[in-house]
C-alpha positions in Angstrom: -48.3 -15.0 64.8 -47.9 -19.0 64.9 -45.6 -19.6 61.9 -42.6 -17.1 61.0 -40.6 -17.0 58.4 -36.8 -16.3 58.1 -34.8 -15.6 55.1 -31.7 -14.1 54.3 -31.4 -11.9 51.0 -27.8 -10.3 49.3 -28.3 -6.9 48.8 -26.1 -5.3 45.7 -23.4 -4.2 48.2 -21.7 -7.0 50.1 -24.5 -6.9 52.8 -27.3 -8.9 53.5 -30.8 -8.2 55.0 -32.6 -10.6 57.3 -36.4 -10.6 57.3 -38.6 -12.7 59.6 -42.4 -12.2 58.6 -46.0 -13.9 59.6 -46.6 -16.1 57.6 -50.9 -15.6 57.4 -50.4 -11.7 57.3 -47.4 -10.7 56.2 -46.4 -8.2 58.4 -42.8 -8.1 59.1 -42.2 -8.6 62.7 -38.1 -8.4 62.5 -35.6 -7.2 59.7 -31.6 -6.4 59.9 -29.2 -5.3 57.3 -25.9 -6.8 57.9 -23.3 -10.0 57.4 -25.5 -13.3 57.5 -24.1 -14.9 60.7 -26.1 -17.0 62.8 -25.3 -14.6 65.8 -27.0 -11.7 63.7 -29.9 -14.3 62.9 -30.3 -14.5 66.7 -30.4 -10.5 67.4 -33.4 -10.1 65.1 -34.7 -12.8 66.4 -34.9 -12.3 69.7 -35.7 -8.4 69.2 -38.8 -9.6 67.3 -40.1 -12.0 70.4 -39.4 -9.6 72.6 -42.3 -7.0 71.0 -44.4 -9.5 69.7 -44.3 -12.6 71.8 -42.9 -16.1 70.8 -44.5 -17.7 67.9 -45.7 -21.3 67.8 -43.0 -22.5 64.7 -40.5 -20.9 62.7 -39.7 -21.6 59.2 -36.5 -21.6 57.1 -34.3 -22.6 54.9 -31.3 -25.1 55.4 -28.8 -22.5 55.4 -25.3 -21.9 57.4 -27.0 -19.2 59.5 -29.6 -21.6 60.8 -28.4 -25.0 61.4 -25.2 -27.0 62.0 -23.0 -27.8 58.6 -22.0 -31.5 59.2 -18.4 -31.1 60.6 -20.5 -29.0 63.3 -23.2 -30.9 63.9 -20.5 -33.6 64.5 -18.6 -31.6 67.4 -21.0 -29.6 68.8 -24.3 -31.9 68.1 -26.4 -28.7 67.3 -26.0 -25.0 66.5 -27.0 -22.1 68.2 -30.2 -21.5 66.4 -31.4 -25.1 66.6 -31.2 -24.8 70.8 -34.6 -25.2 72.7 -35.9 -22.4 74.1 -35.1 -21.2 78.0 -38.2 -19.9 80.2 
């Protein structure tokens, strides 16, 4: 569980699925079906970490669910997803 990959995929409905997989084993460590938002991303990630522990690294695309856009970055400097972990 050294590298987790997270990605959203739109379903045939208006909903999306988020899958978090371990890159080495392709084991699905977390998933959810709902709107593709940062809070939903964090919810699934927190549940996966509670079940499997924290990975060494995480890989994502540059989607708005993971990174602040330029306007948000200028005002707040960092997205919720990018904030450092708290012990």
